[in-house]
N, C-alpha and C positions, 0 to 999 in steps of 0.2 A: 484832776484824778478821783474819782468816785469812789474808789477800794483803796483798802490798808497794801500798802506792797507785803507781796509773802517775802518767806525767807529765799526762794530764789530770784528775789528782785535783780539781783546781780548780773542776770542773764535773761536776755527775749529774744526769740527765732530770728526778730529782723535783724538785731543786733550782732546778732553770732553769725551772718554772712557778708553783713558789711568791714570793708576795709577799711583800715584805722586811719584817719586824716592827721598829719603830725602838723599843717603849715598853721598858720593863724591868716585868718579869712579878715576881710578888709572891716568889717564892724569888730572882730576884735581888736586891730590895732587901731582904728579909731578910741578904741576902749580906753585899750594900753595908753595912750596919749593925752587923754582927758585925766587919767588916774595920774600918771607921771607927772603934767602940767601942775596938780595940785600938791602933790607930795614935793615936789623943787619947791612948791611958793611957802607951802607949812609945814614943810618936816624934813626944815635939813638937817645939816649933822649937828650943824652949834645948836637947834632946836632941841633936836630928840637931847643931847646930851645935855643940854640945861635942864630941861624937863626932867630926867633921869636922878636929879639931885634934891628933887623935890617934894612936896608929899602928896601930891596928885599926879602920880607917873603916867596916866593916860590923858589924853586930848580929846576931850569931848568936842571940842569945838570943832578939830578937825574930823572927826567922826561921825558928828549930824552932816558936814558938807555929804563925805564921802557915801553915808550911807541914805542921807534924803536929797540930799540937791544932787550926787551923780547917781542914786539910786541903787547902787553895789549890795545896797544892803536886802535888795528883791530879787534879784538879776535868775534864781535859781526855783523860785516861787510860781506858781502859774500864775496868770492876767487873771483869772477868774477869782485868784486867793490875796488880790493887789500886787502881785508882781510882777515883772515883768518877762515872766515864761520864755527865758534863756537856757544856759544849761550850764554843767559842769567847766565848761570849756573858755566862757567868759568869766567865773569864780576864776580860774587858775590862774586867768591873764592879771586879773586884779592881786591876787595873793604874791604872784613874782612882783609885780612894782614894790607891794609892801616890803618883800623881801630884801627887795634893792636898797630900800629905806630907812629898813625895821620901825613904821612907826607904830607908837604907842595908840594903839586902836583896838577894841577887842573884835576884830575881825574872825577872827577863827573861833574863838566861843559863840560867837552870836551867830554869825552868817552862814558857819559851815555846821559845827559840832549841833547847837539848840535847833537851828531852823531844819536842818536834815532830819533830826530824829522826828520833828514833826511828820515832815514831807514822807518820813516811813511808816507814818500813822494814818489810818483812815482820818484823811481830810475833807471826810463830812461831818465826821463827828462836830458836834457844838465846838466845845473848847479849842479843839485843834483849829477850827475857822474860825473861830475869835482871835486866835494868837498868832496866826501866821501873817494877815495882814498886818499886824500891829510890831511885828518883827520884820517884814518886807519894807517897809514904812520908815523905820527906822525909830519908831516912835518908842521904842521897847529896846532895851537889852539882854541878850537871852544868855546860858552858859548850860553846859551839859555838864550835871553834876557827876560826874566821873575822875577819877585822878587823870589825871595828865599822860602820864603813861600806858593809861589802858590799851592792848593791841586790838585790835579787830575780831579775833579767834576767843579772846578772852572768855571764861564764863560770866553768866551774867550775875550782877555786882548782888552781894548780900546784906552789905553794911547797915543800910536802910530799912525799917521795916515797917509796915505795915498796921495802925493801929485799929482797934475794932470800932472807934467815931470814925474812919477813912483818914485821919491825920498821921504825919509820918514822922518816924523817932530814926536816928541814927546819927552818922560822921563820916562825911566824905572827906578825904584829904587832897590835896594837890589839885584842883577844881581851875584849867585856866579862865582866866578872864571872872570871875565870880565878884572879885573887889567890885567890878562897875557892873555887873550886872540886874538889872531888876524882877526877871525870870530867870527862875531855873526849872530845867529839865529834871527830873529825878527819878532813876530808877530804882524799882524796890521791892519788897517781897513781903507776902501777906496770905492768909489765909489760902486765899483763891488764887495764889501763885504771883510768878512777875508783873510787874506792872510800870507804865511810866506815868509819873504824876507833873501837873504844872503847880509850882509853889510859886507864890510873890515873894521876894525878899524882904518887904517892908511888913510882913506879917508878922505877927508874934508868934514865939517858938522859932525863930528862923534866926541866926547868927552866921557873920560874914567874916573871918580871920585872916587879913594880907596877910604872907609868909614872905622871910626876906629869902626872897627869888634869885636865883643866877642869872636868870633872864630879867633886865631890867625895865626892858619895852614889852613884857609880857607878864603879867603878874601871876602866880598862882593865890590859892585862897584856903582855909580850911570851911567848909560848911558844915556848921552842926543844927540839927531838926530836932526841936524838944515839943511834940504835939505839934505839928506845926500843920496850919488847915493846906491840905491839895485838892485837887481836880486831876480826874484821871484823864488819861491824855491815849492808852493803849492797854492792853489788857492781853493776858493769856497768851497764846503764842506769839501776837501779832507785837506785846512787847520788846521781846529779845529779837526779831528780826528789825523791828525797825532801831535798834541800840546799834545793831550788827550792820544796819546801812548805814547810820550816822559814822560810825566809827569809820567803817569801811571809805566814805566817801572823804573824810578829812584825814587818811592817811594817805589815800590818792593824790590829797588837791595837795596837802601840805609839801609835796615834793617839789611843787611848782613855788613853793615860796622858799625850799632850798635852792632851787635853780636862783631865783633871785638873788638870793645870797652869795651863789659862787660865781653871778654874773658882775656884781659891785665887788666881790675881790679881785676877780683877774681885771676888770676894767680900771678900778682906782690904784692897783699895784703899778699895770702896764703905763700909766698917766705919770705917776710917781717916779718910777724909775727912766724916763725920758729927762725929765729934771733935775735929777742927783747927779751929782758930776764926782768923779776920781780920776788922778791922772789926768786930769782933762780931757776926760770922754763921758758921754754918758754912762751910767752906768749897766743901760739896761741895753746896752752895745755888748756887755759884757758875754760871750758865749754862752757858761756855763748857765748866767740869768735867764739867757733866750730859752736854754732849753726848758728853765724848770717852767720859763709861761708858755712854753708848747703843748708842755704838758696839763696844764693847767687848760688852755683850748680845749686839748682832746678831751678834758673831763665835763667841760662845759656842755660840749655838743653829745656827749653821751647822757650828761644830767637831763639836757633837754628832751633828747631823745622819749629819755625815760619819762619825764611830766608831761609830755603832750601825749603821748600812747595811753598813761592812767586817765589823764584828764580826759579825752575822747574817746575810751572804754568807758569811764562812767557817763558821757553825756550822752552815748549810744546804747547803754543797759547790752553792752555787749557779754558772751559770755566766757570773757578772756581776762572780765575785771578782777577777780580775785588774782590772777597773774601778775597782770599789769600792776596791779597794788603790791604787790610783793617786790616786784622787781622795783619800781621807782622808790619805793623804801628802804629795799638792801643795795640800791647803789646812790642815790643823791644824799641820803643820810650822812654816810662817809667823805663823798665828794664834798659836801659844803663844807662841813667842819676842816680838812686839808686846805680846801682853797683861803677860807682866811684866816689858817697858821701860815699859810705862805705867804699870804697879806701882811701877817705882824711882823713874820721874820723881815721879809725882803722890804717892809720902809725902817726897816732900823730901828736907831732910837725912838723915835717919835713914835713910831708905830707898838710901841711897851708902854705909852703915856694914857694918861686919864683923857687930855683935850685931843686927841683923835678917837675919832667912831671907832677902830678898828675892834676894840675891845667889844663893845653892844656887838658888832656882828659877829664874834668868836661868841659871846654869851647866846645868843639867838641858835647857832649852829649847834653847840651844843648842848642846849635845852630841844631843841629840834630832833636830835639825833637819839634822844628818849623818849619823845613823846609818838605817841600811838604805837608804842611797839618799838625795840631797840633793831637797827640793821641783821644782829646774828636772829633773833624773832621768827622775821620778815623772811630770813633765808630759809629756817628750817619749814616755815608755812610754805616756802616756794617748794622747797626738795617733797615738801606733801602733796602738793597740787600736780605737779610734775613724776610722780614716783618715782622719786632717786630715795636712796637708800641715805638714811640720818645717820 
């Protein structure tokens, strides 16, 4: 890529005519198998639960293996910038598996949000060209300094301002994965208008304070900048365009994580109901419970279609990206929450305990429901896009 992405980057003439492909390719299935094997080995429910009780919630050893050894951090980064030149489809597959395991790694903040913001800028710009290979190699963990709840159609943030000397001052709350990050991509406003800036968390004037998060496997933090040194990543109209690109990409791909959560809930619940007996019969043989599982399966199929549609649209640059992302979040966020609520209830007493991992999935699903725009926000956006009265 030699030029910055325009505000209309979400649509291309080529993508507009392409038929969506919702099926997984052989390469995607191979990638899934590798990621699943790694997470099965290093992010078992017992291991994730144990880490949630410690002062180090992120598994940085697992992150290095996933990001560097498997190359997941550089999937969407062009080869000439140190990545693998894949697409949003492959990133979506990784997020599905991370949703199935709720592994405590900063994938969303670094690989999706921060990296996408830089990809949305001018990649021949020296600062961007320097940072993207570091993120792609997994050498640096990044985070996009906006509240996790920020929707793709939100106005450009004004919480951080640019000082006369080019340093940044301000406060941003509830930044996803910021407590693990070494690099922040910060939206800020100054005399010359909006801009995106790169800030090293080790620099003077940068304070990152982890908050008590509902989601124990993806933490949020407050970021305070006090005359923090910064480098320009994008300026002028390019900055809001890059930010919108990052938030839209993240919202669309988050649907794949929600798909993984839903699949875990259905699979684990079905297996449990086969082994739990009442009145001499497996509980899963009771007709009312069969109906509830069938409803969850229908939801899973719908969630998969929505997630794959969004991932394919993002990968091809389809003109349908805004619609696909709005549909995916409006549909998949409540599906994931409902699926895990059913899992908790159908597991009976054990589902209510700390020892069972169901609460980790419920907290992730609830946090994801608020992330990058609520379902109601996306439904309203969808109504605008298809000219329905709100």
